[in-house]
Residue, then its C-alpha position, 0 to 999 in steps of 0.5 A: m858182415t855183421y854190423r857192430l855198434k859204434l860205443v864212445c865211451l868217455h873216461d877219465g882215465s879209470r875206466i870201468p873194471d877190466a871184465a866189464r871193459v872185455a865184455v862191452e869191447e867184445l859186443a860193440d867197436v869201442r872209442w875210449v876218449t877224453e873229454e878233449e877228444l869227445a867232439p870228433a869221436l861223437s860224430g857218426a857214433d851209435a851210443l855214448y857212455v858217460g863215466g860218472a857225474a864230473f863230465h860237463g863236455v857233452p853239450a859243447a861236443w854233441p853234434q848239431d846234426p841229428a843224423l851224425a848224433p848218438r841215438w843213445v846216451h847211458v851216464a853212470a850216474t843219476g843225475v843227468e843234468h850235466v850231459l842235457c843241451d837243447a839239441l840232445v833234449r830235443d831230438p825225440g830219436v835220442v834215448l837217455t839212460n842213467s844208473q838209478g838203483i845203485y846208489d838208493q841204500p848206500i846213500a840212505e845208510y850215509v844219510l843215517g850216519l850224518v843224522l846220528a853224527l849231527a845228532k850226537d855230535l860225533p865231530g865235536t868228539l873226534g875234535h876233543q880225541e884229537r886234543r886229548e880233551w875229556r869234555w862231557r856233554e849231552t846229545e840228542r835223541i833222533g827218535g821222535r824227530t821230524a825229517l823232511v826228505v825233498g825228493t821222493g824217487p828211490i833214493g828219497r824213499a830208501v832214505a824214508r825208509l830207513l829213518r822211519a826205522v829208528g823211530m823217525r817221523v819222516v814226510g816228504a816234499g815232491r812235485a805233488d801233494r799226497a797224503d798216503d804216500p806208503d814210505f812218507g805217509t804225507v807228501h808236500g807240493p811246491g805249495g807246501r814246502t815252506a811251512a814243511f821245511a819250517q816243521a822239520d828237524y832235519v831237511v834232507l835234499v835227494a832231488p834231482l837237479t832241474p830247472d824247478t829244483r835249482g837254487m830252490v833252497d834259498a834265504r827264505l827257506l832257510a829262514a823258515m827253518k828252525p834255528t834247531a834244524r840241520l840240513i843235510n844235501v846228498g843231492r846236488g850242490a845247486l839245490v842250494v843257494q851256498d852263499d845264503l846257507t853260508g850266511a845262516l850257518r854264520a849267524g846261527r840261524l841254523a844248527g849245522a849242516a851236513l854236505d857231500v855235494f856242492e856248487d864247485e866241486p872240489l870244494p875250494a879250500s877257501s870255502p868258509l864251509w870247511h871250518l864253520p862249527g856245526v858243519i860236516v864237509s864231504p867229498h860227493m861220497a855218499g852213494d860209493v860203497h865197496g862194488w859200486r863201479e862193478a854194480q854200475a858196470e853190470l848196469f850198462l852191460d845189460n843195457l847194452r844187451r838189451r840196445l843189440a836186441g832190440r829189447p826195452l831199456r831199463n832207467v830211461v830218463d824224462k830228458r825235459r825233467g831230468y829224472v827217470v820216468t819208467g824202469i823200461t822203454t820201448a824199442t823206439g822210446e816210448a815210455e811204458v810204467s812211470v815209476y817216479 
């Protein structure tokens, strides 16, 4: 009898599209579980599929005995911080992959929409329309304004290219200084971050959440920004110290913010961010366009077929840093060419 891979699929009732589900079940012995059922299911499984960014039960359920832990984990999202734990990170035999590449252009388009909405005061226009108020006013141009994109991975690059296309000056902030980047021109490392924030009209956060980036946008960095500047966060809520941002907005030290991600999701109804002037709140939807579930499922299916055939996997994540370091990896988990 041919051995079939034992696959645990963590879901919340909304499984992957039917055609992809049938294909997965033809390739592997699949057990669909909720977070409450995860711990016993993981023991002895070969692989784990995590169906999104909203699941936080993997660290508590992960087997402490490496012999019982899955050898491959795929996350149906770009961020992976919600599945990481010491036992998973330190086990060199566990390969972690994500869904990078699906969301790049949709998120870039969403960011452009937010920049335009803030510059043209579209929330104000809609409010006046709802109240049947005819209120003429002037708006701002975005051409010639400076956008700082924090995070120079594929999503940040897609954002940079789209903002450049509408006439904005774009610079980046990443892990190291670079002067001749093809998408950003100048990339500021950590030492130049404060000066870069001070020069920007729009700061766009798309960085992964890692120990180095958690809480990096705090009162100090916010104080460095122009009072006319806006902050856009489509990365992770915990990149920003939310209380510090709320304080800056309340005090008028920033012109506004557009936030798609938050420390706690859903954003509590009691949060002042819902009603602060100049703030746009959206429910973690920047990358979710028609067809994203099918694209996500197809990427996982491709990796599943690669795994079964002993071929290199796509989107292998550096477990210690939390972002993709290679487009593919060898069957033993060794990184090939870095793309970050």
